[in-house]
C-alpha positions, 0 to 999 in steps of 0.5 A: 090592227089599228085599234091596238095602237088606239087602246095603247095610245089611251093607256099612256095618256091615262098613265100620264094623266094620273102622273099629272094629277099626283104632282098638282096635289103635291105641295109647292115648295117654299125652299129646296136646299138640301140640309139635315133633317135634325142637328147631328148632335142632336142626341147621342144614339149612345146615351139612349134610354128610351125610344117610343114609336107609334105607328098603325094605331099602336103604342111601342115603347122600348127601354134601355136596362143596363147593356140590354135592350126591352120592349114594354109596350105593348108585350114585354120582349127582349130587342136587339140593341143594334136595331134601337141604335140603327133607328136613331142613326138613321134618323140623325142621318136623314136629310130634307130634300125640300121645306114646305109652308103648308099654309102657302098651299092650295086649302090652307095648312090644314088641309096640307098638313092632312094630305101630308099625312102629318095631321095625325102623324103616319108615325111618331118617333120619340127618343129620350136620352138618358139623364146626365148630372147637371143636365136635362135628359135630351128629348127628339120627336119626329112625325112621319107622314106619308110616302110620296113618288120617287122615294120620297115622304114627308116629315116634321121636327117638334119644336124646330121651324115654323109650326106650319111647316114640314119638310120633303125626306128620303123614305128610308126611314119610313122603310126601317121605322114604319113598314118594317115589322116591329117583331124584327126588332125583338131578339131571338135567343130563348135565354137572353145576356146569360152571365159569364158563369151559368150557376144553376140549370134545373128541369122540371116535368111533373114530379121528375126534376133535374138540377145540376148547379156550381159555386163560382167557378167550380165543377158542376155537380149533379144535385137531383135526382141524385147527388153526383159528380156532373161531367164536365165536358157534357155540362159545358156543351149544355151551357153552350147550347143554352147561349146559342138557343133561338126560337124560329118565330113568334107565334102570339102576343098576350094570348088569352089562353096559355092552356091552348098552347099547352103553357098553362100549366107547362108541359116542362120548365127549364130555369137557368140561373146565371149572375144572380138572375134567373130565366124560366123556359116554358115549353108547351105543346108540340105545334101540330101533331106529329110535329117534333117543335113546340110552343114556349115562352120565356116566364114573365114574358108575354109572347108565345115562340116556337121552339125547333126541335133542333134547339130543344134536343140539345137544351133538354138535359138528359141526366145519364149524359150529365152524369160523370160516367168515371168511377172516381173524380180523386186525382192520381197525384193525391193518392198516397195509399190504396186499401183493397178488400175482395171477400176475406182478403185484404191488400194494401198498398203504399206509394214510395217514390218509384214503387209500390209496397203492399201488405197481404192480410186476410180478415178475421184469420189468424195468420200474419200479414204478409209484407211485399211489393206489387208491379208498378204497371198493374197498380197504375191499370187499376187507377186507371180504371177507376179515374179515367176509364169512362163507363159504357153506360150508367144506371141510377139504382142501388148498389147490388150488395149481393153481388159485391166482389170488392171494395177499394179505398182510396187513401191520402198521403196522411193516410185519410180516406178520400174516396171509396169505390165498391165493385160489383159483378152482376150476374145477368151479363158478368159486367162490372158495376162500379159505384162511389156512394152516390146511387150511380151504377158505372157498368163496364164490359171488358176492362182491366181491373187488377184488384187480387194479389194476384192480379197486381203482381204480389211478391212476398218481402224475403 
């Protein structure tokens, strides 16, 4: 087995030879003192206006717009402000291990700079501050060369030191700026920086449209396909889901044919308005046969993303969930009176300090109205059914007038009508249908709904 020893010896000798050649090619240091590559106050990371990055033959441009960062070249996409600050901060923390005089190297300056990957540079970073009053914006340019052994790399600061000198630095900046996928700088939020108050949400698909909107901090109202009260809790959940929604990946930049992704025309459009700014999500085809995930794109950008089914489900509003399932939106404390008409019979209730008085009469009849009182508990049950009890389901359909059993009108303390609820009993299953003029039937099964004089415990006044 002596031949194995010979093979191992040759292998070790070869490896040592390669290392020796590599070190013989390394530039000789003109100075070997650790020092910051650039002054720590050369630029302020918190006041950056733009960052330019050239690498792999591609020019990347990043701009700050207000409090947000956006990539503007080669695609338009929102990027992570933290990543931009990190790029500047890491650059300012880079230390020069030694300075190399290119002209003193074997082969001369041109060869030395070329061997170091600095002519042309492997990458170039340009940081520019925003302008301030009375001063020109500062700018900092760093050329990055190739990486070497032991976690080192080459770099050169534009306009700093002799033109023929460059630095040996730690390679951490290269890892963040040169070797990292530029897509990792991008934000995955579907709707970027939604304002504090979302004003309008609209989903359209073909001829179907669902719209909920509000004025200021008022309650949401459904505007389409019917005009109705919206469920506050469901709308808040929808807004929270919009803020949390993130894509699971970037599929294609600047695609030639959006129709290949079902985005021209889009299968659906989801518009969100907040603070006067509108963002529109285009929703396309499924990413593959049988998959639930879909392709998507924010209108105005140029990147197709993947939208997970788990993200789409809570941000695609369903009209039945958004409609307020309670019959009336009136507050009990605002009600001063109630008028109930059931067939030819009518009963009028009036709130007193600690009880309800009542007047019973018949429409079109000759009998005089009878004054009396009703049970407070029964009236409370009626108000609970109208103002608090959620329907088991809702249907967008006309009120079935032929199955109507009663109309309840709620009055203010000046005897003015403030809302009317119509009540029907469905013939097919005897379920109660409550509607207050918005074209929405709120379907109830078993429910306490006292509407006749007997059910209200009417007692004539003696």
